[in-house]
C-alpha positions as a Markdown table, in Angstrom:
| # | Residue | x | y | z |
|---|---|---|---|---|
| 1 | Unk | 0.0 | 0.0 | 0.0 |
| 2 | Unk | 1.2 | 3.5 | -0.8 |
| 3 | Unk | 1.7 | 6.2 | 1.8 |
| 4 | Unk | -0.6 | 9.2 | 1.6 |
| 5 | Unk | 0.5 | 12.8 | 2.2 |
| 6 | Unk | -1.4 | 16.0 | 2.7 |
| 7 | Unk | 0.8 | 18.4 | 0.9 |
| 8 | Unk | -1.3 | 21.6 | 0.9 |
| 9 | Unk | -4.3 | 22.9 | 2.8 |
| 10 | Unk | -6.2 | 26.1 | 1.9 |
| 11 | Unk | -9.4 | 27.8 | 3.0 |
| 12 | Unk | -11.8 | 30.4 | 1.6 |
| 13 | Unk | -14.0 | 32.4 | 3.9 |
| 14 | Unk | -16.6 | 34.5 | 2.2 |
| 15 | Unk | -16.9 | 38.3 | 2.8 |
| 16 | Unk | -15.9 | 40.1 | 6.0 |
| 17 | Unk | -16.2 | 38.4 | 9.4 |
| 18 | Unk | -19.6 | 38.9 | 11.1 |
| 19 | Unk | -19.7 | 39.8 | 14.8 |
| 20 | Unk | -22.4 | 38.5 | 17.2 |
| 21 | Unk | -24.2 | 41.8 | 17.1 |
| 22 | Unk | -24.5 | 41.8 | 13.3 |
| 23 | Unk | -25.8 | 38.3 | 12.8 |
| 24 | Unk | -29.5 | 39.2 | 12.3 |
| 25 | Unk | -28.5 | 41.9 | 9.8 |
| 26 | Unk | -27.3 | 39.1 | 7.6 |
| 27 | Unk | -29.7 | 36.3 | 8.5 |
| 28 | Unk | -32.8 | 38.5 | 8.9 |
| 29 | Unk | -35.4 | 38.7 | 11.6 |
| 30 | Unk | -38.2 | 36.1 | 11.9 |
| 31 | Unk | -41.5 | 38.0 | 12.2 |
| 32 | Unk | -39.6 | 41.2 | 12.2 |
| 33 | Unk | -38.5 | 40.7 | 15.8 |
| 34 | Unk | -35.2 | 39.8 | 17.5 |
| 35 | Unk | -34.6 | 36.2 | 18.5 |
| 36 | Unk | -35.0 | 35.3 | 22.1 |
| 37 | Unk | -32.8 | 32.3 | 21.7 |
| 38 | Unk | -29.8 | 34.1 | 20.2 |
| 39 | Unk | -28.2 | 35.5 | 23.3 |
| 40 | Unk | -28.6 | 32.2 | 25.2 |
| 41 | Unk | -27.1 | 30.1 | 22.4 |
| 42 | Unk | -24.2 | 32.5 | 21.8 |
| 43 | Unk | -23.4 | 32.7 | 25.5 |
| 44 | Unk | -23.1 | 28.9 | 25.5 |
| 45 | Unk | -21.3 | 28.3 | 22.2 |
| 46 | Unk | -18.6 | 30.9 | 22.8 |
| 47 | Unk | -18.3 | 31.9 | 19.1 |
| 48 | Unk | -17.2 | 35.5 | 18.6 |
| 49 | Unk | -17.3 | 35.8 | 14.8 |
| 50 | Unk | -18.2 | 33.9 | 11.7 |
| 51 | Unk | -18.6 | 34.3 | 7.9 |
| 52 | Unk | -21.7 | 34.3 | 5.7 |
| 53 | Unk | -22.1 | 34.2 | 1.9 |
| 54 | Unk | -25.1 | 36.6 | 2.4 |
| 55 | Unk | -24.9 | 40.3 | 1.8 |
| 56 | Unk | -25.7 | 42.4 | 4.8 |
| 57 | Unk | -29.3 | 43.6 | 5.1 |
| 58 | Unk | -30.4 | 42.0 | 1.8 |
| 59 | Unk | -30.4 | 38.2 | 2.2 |
| 60 | Unk | -28.7 | 38.1 | -1.2 |
| 61 | Unk | -26.0 | 35.5 | -1.6 |
| 62 | Unk | -22.8 | 36.8 | -3.0 |
| 63 | Unk | -21.3 | 33.3 | -3.5 |
| 64 | Unk | -22.7 | 29.8 | -4.2 |
| 65 | Unk | -21.3 | 26.8 | -2.3 |
| 66 | Unk | -19.7 | 25.6 | -5.5 |
| 67 | Unk | -17.9 | 29.0 | -5.9 |
| 68 | Unk | -16.5 | 29.1 | -2.4 |
| 69 | Unk | -15.3 | 25.5 | -2.7 |
| 70 | Unk | -13.7 | 26.2 | -6.1 |
| 71 | Unk | -12.0 | 29.3 | -4.6 |
| 72 | Unk | -10.4 | 27.2 | -1.9 |
| 73 | Unk | -9.3 | 24.6 | -4.5 |
| 74 | Unk | -7.7 | 27.3 | -6.7 |
| 75 | Unk | -5.5 | 28.4 | -3.8 |
| 76 | Unk | -3.9 | 24.9 | -3.9 |
| 77 | Unk | -2.1 | 25.8 | -7.1 |
| 78 | Unk | 1.6 | 26.7 | -6.7 |
| 79 | Unk | 4.9 | 25.9 | -8.5 |
| 80 | Unk | 4.7 | 22.3 | -7.5 |
| 81 | Unk | 1.0 | 21.6 | -8.4 |
| 82 | Unk | -1.3 | 22.8 | -11.2 |
| 83 | Unk | -4.9 | 21.9 | -11.4 |
| 84 | Unk | -4.4 | 20.5 | -14.9 |
| 85 | Unk | -2.5 | 17.6 | -13.2 |
| 86 | Unk | -5.4 | 16.8 | -10.9 |
| 87 | Unk | -6.6 | 13.2 | -11.1 |
| 88 | Unk | -9.6 | 13.2 | -8.7 |
| 89 | Unk | -11.9 | 15.6 | -7.0 |
| 90 | Unk | -14.0 | 14.6 | -3.9 |
| 91 | Unk | -16.2 | 17.2 | -2.3 |
| 92 | Unk | -18.3 | 16.9 | 0.9 |
| 93 | Unk | -21.0 | 19.3 | 2.1 |
| 94 | Unk | -24.3 | 19.4 | 4.0 |
| 95 | Unk | -25.6 | 22.4 | 2.0 |
| 96 | Unk | -25.2 | 21.8 | -1.7 |
| 97 | Unk | -26.6 | 24.5 | -4.0 |
| 98 | Unk | -29.0 | 22.0 | -5.7 |
| 99 | Unk | -30.5 | 18.5 | -5.2 |
| 100 | Unk | -28.9 | 17.4 | -8.4 |
| 101 | Unk | -26.4 | 17.1 | -10.1 |
| 102 | Unk | -23.8 | 16.3 | -7.4 |
| 103 | Unk | -21.9 | 19.1 | -5.6 |
| 104 | Unk | -18.5 | 18.0 | -6.9 |
| 105 | Unk | -19.6 | 18.3 | -10.6 |
| 106 | Unk | -20.7 | 21.9 | -9.9 |
| 107 | Unk | -17.3 | 22.6 | -8.3 |
| 108 | Unk | -15.6 | 21.0 | -11.3 |
| 109 | Unk | -17.6 | 23.3 | -13.5 |
| 110 | Unk | -16.4 | 26.4 | -11.6 |
| 111 | Unk | -12.8 | 25.2 | -12.0 |
| 112 | Unk | -13.2 | 24.5 | -15.7 |
| 113 | Unk | -11.2 | 21.2 | -15.6 |
| 114 | Unk | -12.0 | 18.0 | -17.4 |
| 115 | Unk | -11.2 | 14.2 | -17.5 |
| 116 | Unk | -11.0 | 13.7 | -13.7 |
| 117 | Unk | -12.6 | 11.3 | -11.4 |
| 118 | Unk | -15.3 | 12.8 | -9.1 |
| 119 | Unk | -17.4 | 11.8 | -6.2 |
| 120 | Unk | -19.8 | 13.8 | -4.0 |
| 121 | Unk | -20.0 | 13.0 | -0.3 |
| 122 | Unk | -23.3 | 14.0 | 1.3 |
| 123 | Unk | -24.2 | 14.0 | 5.0 |
| 124 | Unk | -23.5 | 16.6 | 7.7 |
| 125 | Unk | -20.1 | 17.2 | 9.4 |
| 126 | Unk | -18.6 | 13.9 | 8.3 |
| 127 | Unk | -19.2 | 14.6 | 4.6 |
| 128 | Unk | -15.8 | 16.5 | 4.6 |
| 129 | Unk | -13.8 | 13.7 | 6.1 |
| 130 | Unk | -15.6 | 11.1 | 4.0 |
| 131 | Unk | -14.6 | 13.0 | 0.9 |
| 132 | Unk | -11.0 | 13.0 | 2.2 |
| 133 | Unk | -11.1 | 9.3 | 2.9 |
| 134 | Unk | -12.1 | 8.5 | -0.7 |
| 135 | Unk | -9.0 | 10.2 | -2.0 |
| 136 | Unk | -6.9 | 8.6 | 0.8 |
| 137 | Unk | -8.2 | 5.2 | -0.3 |
| 138 | Unk | -7.5 | 5.9 | -4.0 |
| 139 | Unk | -3.9 | 6.9 | -3.4 |
| 140 | Unk | -3.2 | 4.2 | -0.8 |
| 141 | Unk | -4.4 | 1.5 | -3.3 |
| 142 | Unk | -2.3 | 2.9 | -6.1 |
| 143 | Unk | -5.2 | 3.9 | -8.3 |
| 144 | Unk | -4.4 | 7.6 | -7.9 |
| 145 | Unk | -1.2 | 9.7 | -7.7 |
| 146 | Unk | -3.0 | 12.7 | -6.4 |
| 147 | Unk | -6.4 | 14.1 | -5.5 |
| 148 | Unk | -8.2 | 17.0 | -3.9 |
| 149 | Unk | -10.8 | 16.7 | -1.2 |
| 150 | Unk | -13.0 | 19.5 | 0.2 |
| 151 | Unk | -15.4 | 20.4 | 2.9 |
| 152 | Unk | -17.7 | 23.4 | 2.5 |
| 153 | Unk | -20.9 | 24.9 | 3.9 |
| 154 | Unk | -23.2 | 27.8 | 3.0 |
| 155 | Unk | -25.6 | 27.2 | 6.0 |
| 156 | Unk | -26.7 | 30.8 | 5.9 |
| 157 | Unk | -28.7 | 30.0 | 2.8 |
| 158 | Unk | -30.9 | 27.7 | 4.9 |
| 159 | Unk | -30.8 | 29.6 | 8.1 |
| 160 | Unk | -31.9 | 33.0 | 6.8 |
| 161 | Unk | -35.4 | 34.3 | 7.7 |
| 162 | Unk | -36.7 | 33.7 | 4.2 |
| 163 | Unk | -37.0 | 30.0 | 5.0 |
| 164 | Unk | -39.2 | 30.5 | 8.1 |
| 165 | Unk | -42.9 | 31.3 | 7.6 |
| 166 | Unk | -43.1 | 34.4 | 9.6 |
| 167 | Unk | -46.6 | 34.3 | 11.1 |
| 168 | Unk | -46.7 | 30.6 | 12.2 |
| 169 | Unk | -43.0 | 30.2 | 13.0 |
| 170 | Unk | -42.7 | 33.3 | 15.2 |
| 171 | Unk | -45.9 | 32.5 | 17.1 |
| 172 | Unk | -44.6 | 29.0 | 17.6 |
| 173 | Unk | -41.3 | 30.2 | 18.8 |
| 174 | Unk | -43.0 | 32.6 | 21.3 |
| 175 | Unk | -45.3 | 30.0 | 22.7 |
| 176 | Unk | -43.1 | 26.9 | 22.9 |
| 177 | Unk | -39.5 | 27.3 | 24.1 |
| 178 | Unk | -38.8 | 23.7 | 23.1 |
| 179 | Unk | -39.7 | 24.5 | 19.5 |
| 180 | Unk | -37.6 | 27.7 | 19.8 |
| 181 | Unk | -34.5 | 25.7 | 20.3 |
| 182 | Unk | -35.5 | 23.1 | 17.7 |
| 183 | Unk | -35.9 | 25.7 | 15.0 |
| 184 | Unk | -34.0 | 28.8 | 16.1 |
| 185 | Unk | -31.0 | 27.2 | 18.0 |
| 186 | Unk | -29.0 | 26.3 | 14.9 |
| 187 | Unk | -29.3 | 29.8 | 13.4 |
| 188 | Unk | -26.7 | 31.0 | 15.9 |
| 189 | Unk | -24.5 | 27.9 | 15.7 |
| 190 | Unk | -23.6 | 27.4 | 12.0 |
| 191 | Unk | -21.3 | 29.4 | 9.7 |
| 192 | Unk | -20.1 | 29.4 | 6.0 |
| 193 | Unk | -16.7 | 28.6 | 4.6 |
| 194 | Unk | -14.7 | 26.1 | 2.5 |
| 195 | Unk | -11.5 | 24.2 | 2.9 |
| 196 | Unk | -9.5 | 22.1 | 0.4 |
| 197 | Unk | -6.6 | 19.6 | 0.7 |
| 198 | Unk | -4.2 | 18.3 | -1.8 |
| 199 | Unk | -3.3 | 14.7 | -1.2 |
| 200 | Unk | -0.4 | 13.0 | -3.1 |
| 201 | Unk | 1.6 | 9.7 | -3.0 |
| 202 | Unk | 4.9 | 11.6 | -2.3 |
| 203 | Unk | 5.6 | 14.2 | 0.4 |
| 204 | Unk | 6.7 | 17.8 | -0.4 |
| 205 | Unk | 10.3 | 18.2 | -1.2 |
| 206 | Unk | 10.7 | 21.7 | 0.1 |
| 207 | Unk | 8.4 | 21.9 | 3.1 |
| 208 | Unk | 6.6 | 19.8 | 5.6 |
| 209 | Unk | 3.8 | 17.4 | 4.8 |
| 210 | Unk | 1.2 | 15.5 | 6.8 |
| 211 | Unk | 1.3 | 11.8 | 6.4 |
| 212 | Unk | -2.1 | 10.2 | 7.0 |
| 213 | Unk | -1.5 | 7.2 | 9.2 |
| 214 | Unk | -5.2 | 6.2 | 9.5 |
| 215 | Unk | -8.8 | 7.4 | 9.4 |
| 216 | Unk | -11.5 | 5.5 | 11.3 |
| 217 | Unk | -15.1 | 6.4 | 10.8 |
| 218 | Unk | -17.9 | 4.8 | 12.8 |
| 219 | Unk | -21.6 | 5.2 | 12.6 |
| 220 | Unk | -24.2 | 4.2 | 15.2 |
| 221 | Unk | -27.3 | 4.9 | 13.1 |
| 222 | Unk | -28.4 | 1.3 | 13.5 |
| 223 | Unk | -29.3 | 2.0 | 17.1 |
| 224 | Unk | -29.7 | 5.7 | 17.3 |
| 225 | Unk | -32.6 | 7.9 | 16.0 |
| 226 | Unk | -32.4 | 11.1 | 13.9 |
| 227 | Unk | -31.1 | 14.0 | 15.9 |
| 228 | Unk | -30.2 | 16.7 | 13.3 |
| 229 | Unk | -32.2 | 16.9 | 10.1 |
| 230 | Unk | -33.6 | 18.9 | 7.2 |
| 231 | Unk | -36.1 | 18.0 | 4.5 |
| 232 | Unk | -38.3 | 15.8 | 6.6 |
| 233 | Unk | -40.7 | 15.7 | 9.5 |
| 234 | Unk | -39.9 | 13.5 | 12.5 |
| 235 | Unk | -42.8 | 12.5 | 14.8 |
| 236 | Unk | -42.7 | 11.5 | 18.5 |
| 237 | Unk | -41.9 | 7.9 | 17.6 |
| 238 | Unk | -39.0 | 8.9 | 15.5 |
| 239 | Unk | -40.8 | 8.0 | 12.3 |
| 240 | Unk | -39.8 | 10.3 | 9.4 |
| 241 | Unk | -41.8 | 11.7 | 6.4 |
| 242 | Unk | -39.9 | 13.2 | 3.5 |
| 243 | Unk | -40.7 | 16.7 | 2.5 |
| 244 | Unk | -41.6 | 15.3 | -0.9 |
| 245 | Unk | -44.7 | 13.7 | 0.6 |
| 246 | Unk | -46.2 | 17.1 | 1.5 |
| 247 | Unk | -47.9 | 19.8 | -0.7 |
| 248 | Unk | -45.7 | 22.7 | -1.6 |
| 249 | Unk | -47.5 | 25.1 | 0.8 |
| 250 | Unk | -47.2 | 22.6 | 3.6 |
| 251 | Unk | -43.4 | 22.4 | 3.1 |
| 252 | Unk | -43.3 | 26.1 | 3.7 |
| 253 | Unk | -45.8 | 26.2 | 6.5 |
| 254 | Unk | -43.9 | 23.5 | 8.4 |
| 255 | Unk | -40.5 | 25.0 | 7.5 |
| 256 | Unk | -39.5 | 21.5 | 6.5 |
| 257 | Unk | -36.4 | 22.8 | 4.6 |
| 258 | Unk | -35.0 | 24.5 | 7.7 |
| 259 | Unk | -32.4 | 22.7 | 9.8 |
| 260 | Unk | -33.6 | 21.3 | 13.1 |
| 261 | Unk | -31.8 | 19.8 | 16.1 |
| 262 | Unk | -33.2 | 17.6 | 18.8 |
| 263 | Unk | -31.3 | 19.4 | 21.6 |
| 264 | Unk | -32.3 | 17.0 | 24.4 |
| 265 | Unk | -31.3 | 13.9 | 22.3 |
| 266 | Unk | -28.0 | 15.7 | 21.4 |
| 267 | Unk | -27.0 | 16.5 | 25.0 |
| 268 | Unk | -27.8 | 13.1 | 26.3 |
| 269 | Unk | -25.9 | 11.1 | 23.6 |
| 270 | Unk | -23.4 | 13.1 | 21.6 |
| 271 | Unk | -20.4 | 12.3 | 23.9 |
| 272 | Unk | -21.2 | 8.7 | 24.5 |
| 273 | Unk | -21.7 | 7.9 | 20.8 |
| 274 | Unk | -19.1 | 10.2 | 19.2 |
| 275 | Unk | -16.3 | 10.1 | 21.8 |
| 276 | Unk | -16.5 | 7.4 | 24.5 |
| 277 | Unk | -17.7 | 4.4 | 22.7 |
| 278 | Unk | -15.7 | 4.9 | 19.5 |
| 279 | Unk | -12.4 | 5.8 | 21.2 |
| 280 | Unk | -12.7 | 2.6 | 23.2 |
| 281 | Unk | -13.1 | 0.6 | 20.0 |
| 282 | Unk | -10.3 | 2.5 | 18.2 |
| 283 | Unk | -7.9 | 2.0 | 21.1 |
| 284 | Unk | -8.4 | -1.7 | 20.7 |
| 285 | Unk | -7.4 | -1.4 | 17.1 |
| 286 | Unk | -4.8 | 1.4 | 17.1 |
| 287 | Unk | -1.7 | 1.8 | 19.3 |
| 288 | Unk | -2.3 | 5.4 | 20.6 |
| 289 | Unk | -0.7 | 6.9 | 23.6 |
| 290 | Unk | -1.3 | 10.4 | 25.0 |
| 291 | Unk | 2.4 | 11.2 | 25.3 |
| 292 | Unk | 3.0 | 10.8 | 21.6 |
| 293 | Unk | 0.1 | 13.2 | 20.6 |
| 294 | Unk | 1.4 | 16.8 | 19.9 |
| 295 | Unk | -2.0 | 18.2 | 19.0 |
| 296 | Unk | -5.5 | 17.1 | 19.6 |
| 297 | Unk | -7.7 | 18.8 | 16.9 |
| 298 | Unk | -11.4 | 18.4 | 17.8 |
| 299 | Unk | -14.3 | 19.7 | 15.9 |
| 300 | Unk | -17.0 | 20.5 | 18.3 |
| 301 | Unk | -20.0 | 22.7 | 17.6 |
| 302 | Unk | -19.8 | 24.8 | 20.8 |
| 303 | Unk | -17.4 | 25.6 | 23.6 |
| 304 | Unk | -20.2 | 24.1 | 25.8 |
| 305 | Unk | -18.9 | 20.7 | 24.7 |
| 306 | Unk | -15.2 | 21.3 | 25.4 |
| 307 | Unk | -15.1 | 19.9 | 28.9 |
| 308 | Unk | -17.6 | 17.2 | 28.0 |
| 309 | Unk | -15.3 | 16.0 | 25.1 |
| 310 | Unk | -12.4 | 15.9 | 27.5 |
| 311 | Unk | -14.3 | 13.8 | 30.0 |
| 312 | Unk | -15.6 | 11.5 | 27.3 |
| 313 | Unk | -12.1 | 10.9 | 26.0 |
| 314 | Unk | -10.8 | 10.3 | 29.5 |
| 315 | Unk | -13.6 | 7.8 | 30.1 |
| 316 | Unk | -12.8 | 6.1 | 26.8 |
| 317 | Unk | -9.2 | 5.6 | 27.9 |
| 318 | Unk | -7.3 | 8.5 | 26.3 |
| 319 | Unk | -6.9 | 11.6 | 28.4 |
| 320 | Unk | -5.4 | 14.5 | 26.5 |
| 321 | Unk | -4.6 | 17.7 | 28.5 |
| 322 | Unk | -6.1 | 21.0 | 27.2 |
| 323 | Unk | -2.7 | 22.4 | 26.5 |
| 324 | Unk | -2.5 | 20.0 | 23.5 |
| 325 | Unk | -5.8 | 21.0 | 22.1 |
| 326 | Unk | -6.1 | 23.2 | 19.0 |
| 327 | Unk | -9.3 | 24.8 | 17.7 |
| 328 | Unk | -10.3 | 28.0 | 16.0 |
| 329 | Unk | -14.0 | 27.7 | 16.5 |
| 330 | Unk | -14.5 | 31.1 | 18.2 |
| 331 | Unk | -12.9 | 32.9 | 15.3 |
| 332 | Unk | -14.3 | 31.0 | 12.3 |
| 333 | Unk | -17.5 | 29.5 | 13.7 |
| 334 | Unk | -18.9 | 26.0 | 13.2 |
| 335 | Unk | -18.4 | 25.4 | 9.5 |
| 336 | Unk | -19.6 | 21.8 | 9.7 |
| 337 | Unk | -17.9 | 19.6 | 7.1 |
| 338 | Unk | -15.3 | 22.4 | 6.5 |
| 339 | Unk | -14.3 | 22.7 | 10.1 |
| 340 | Unk | -11.5 | 20.1 | 10.2 |
| 341 | Unk | -10.1 | 21.6 | 7.0 |
| 342 | Unk | -10.1 | 25.2 | 8.4 |
| 343 | Unk | -8.5 | 24.1 | 11.7 |
| 344 | Unk | -5.8 | 22.1 | 9.9 |
| 345 | Unk | -5.2 | 24.9 | 7.4 |
| 346 | Unk | -4.2 | 27.2 | 10.3 |
| 347 | Unk | -1.9 | 24.6 | 11.9 |
| 348 | Unk | -0.3 | 23.7 | 8.6 |
| 349 | Unk | 0.3 | 27.3 | 7.3 |
| 350 | Unk | 1.4 | 29.2 | 10.4 |
| 351 | Unk | 4.7 | 27.5 | 11.2 |
| 352 | Unk | 3.4 | 25.8 | 14.3 |
| 353 | Unk | 4.3 | 22.3 | 13.2 |
| 354 | Unk | 7.6 | 20.5 | 13.2 |
| 355 | Unk | 8.8 | 17.2 | 11.9 |
| 356 | Unk | 7.7 | 14.3 | 14.0 |
| 357 | Unk | 4.6 | 16.1 | 15.5 |
| 358 | Unk | 1.6 | 13.8 | 15.6 |
| 359 | Unk | -2.0 | 15.1 | 15.4 |
| 360 | Unk | -5.2 | 13.3 | 16.5 |
| 361 | Unk | -8.3 | 14.8 | 14.8 |
| 362 | Unk | -11.9 | 14.2 | 16.0 |
| 363 | Unk | -15.0 | 14.9 | 13.9 |
| 364 | Unk | -18.4 | 14.1 | 15.3 |
| 365 | Unk | -21.8 | 14.2 | 13.5 |
| 366 | Unk | -25.1 | 14.4 | 15.3 |
| 367 | Unk | -27.3 | 13.6 | 12.3 |
| 368 | Unk | -27.8 | 10.0 | 13.6 |
| 369 | Unk | -24.6 | 9.8 | 15.7 |
| 370 | Unk | -21.5 | 9.1 | 13.8 |
| 371 | Unk | -17.9 | 10.0 | 14.4 |
| 372 | Unk | -14.4 | 10.0 | 12.8 |
| 373 | Unk | -10.9 | 10.0 | 14.2 |
| 374 | Unk | -7.8 | 10.7 | 12.0 |
| 375 | Unk | -4.1 | 10.4 | 12.9 |
| 376 | Unk | -1.5 | 12.5 | 11.1 |
| 377 | Unk | 2.3 | 12.7 | 11.4 |
| 378 | Unk | 4.4 | 15.7 | 10.3 |
| 379 | Unk | 7.1 | 14.5 | 7.8 |
């Protein structure tokens, strides 16, 4: 099997950073009134700024998902790599611009390149790491010499006030605090952005590379119900009905295309099913010791979960002190499938790493409780 190296990582953040005070000027006001959930959620998640593709005060998108992804990919070009040499493109996102064709094909169209292998990874936060693992497998098996993977989100296109029926939604939010956090909660959690990685079968000659030692992805959807969802209705017995089964007006009245989160289910299960259980299983398979880890790079949606992730890792058998943790959540927000790319981009391009450093990355997904761990070594 070939070794696989990440030789370049780039990001593209749309527009200027958006402060907490400005968020509704970009996302809009539901029912013309300020959100009651906003201050509570922001106080808990600790995010100070984020980025949106939307223009301020207009709800007009200035970029598509395909465009911000292509912009990140273009930044991978340098003296050692040109896009004309690209063999495969693998793009992951939660928020593609269209239902079909696949997101990767739209990115390829923006790039104007041909005769490459493509695959689109759907899902939520794991779609970015699933896209990466496809390229990893291709190079490892000798089928590819190089490939680019991406993670990207334009969540603001779903979270803006246009997608909430003002009369019914705002009354519902006012009268039912539980619904408030189901519908309004994620408006203050998610951000836009894109990241791209160049993977090759040989390391850089003139600078450091990240060798991918392994990627383990585990899903517990066989025993866990839906927790985060869009495009369907979930009843009290966890039965789902697709948005396609409803009349068009019902889709709007029920805000079925908005993103929802079962916050109670999330809080009760996210650590057990994305940290404790999987790390126990991975430790049986992989020889990992805390003392060899230089950086722990966790993607968590909110600083609320920081201590909980620590405790979950400890319970699972791998206690990593906070001084080894690296995240830029508070400055770039929760960009979903792009988050691991945006964190690793900062580590990779700011001279923090040195040869021999080892990185353990953690990417959870609450959709139906799945998780990924990735181990990298600086070479």
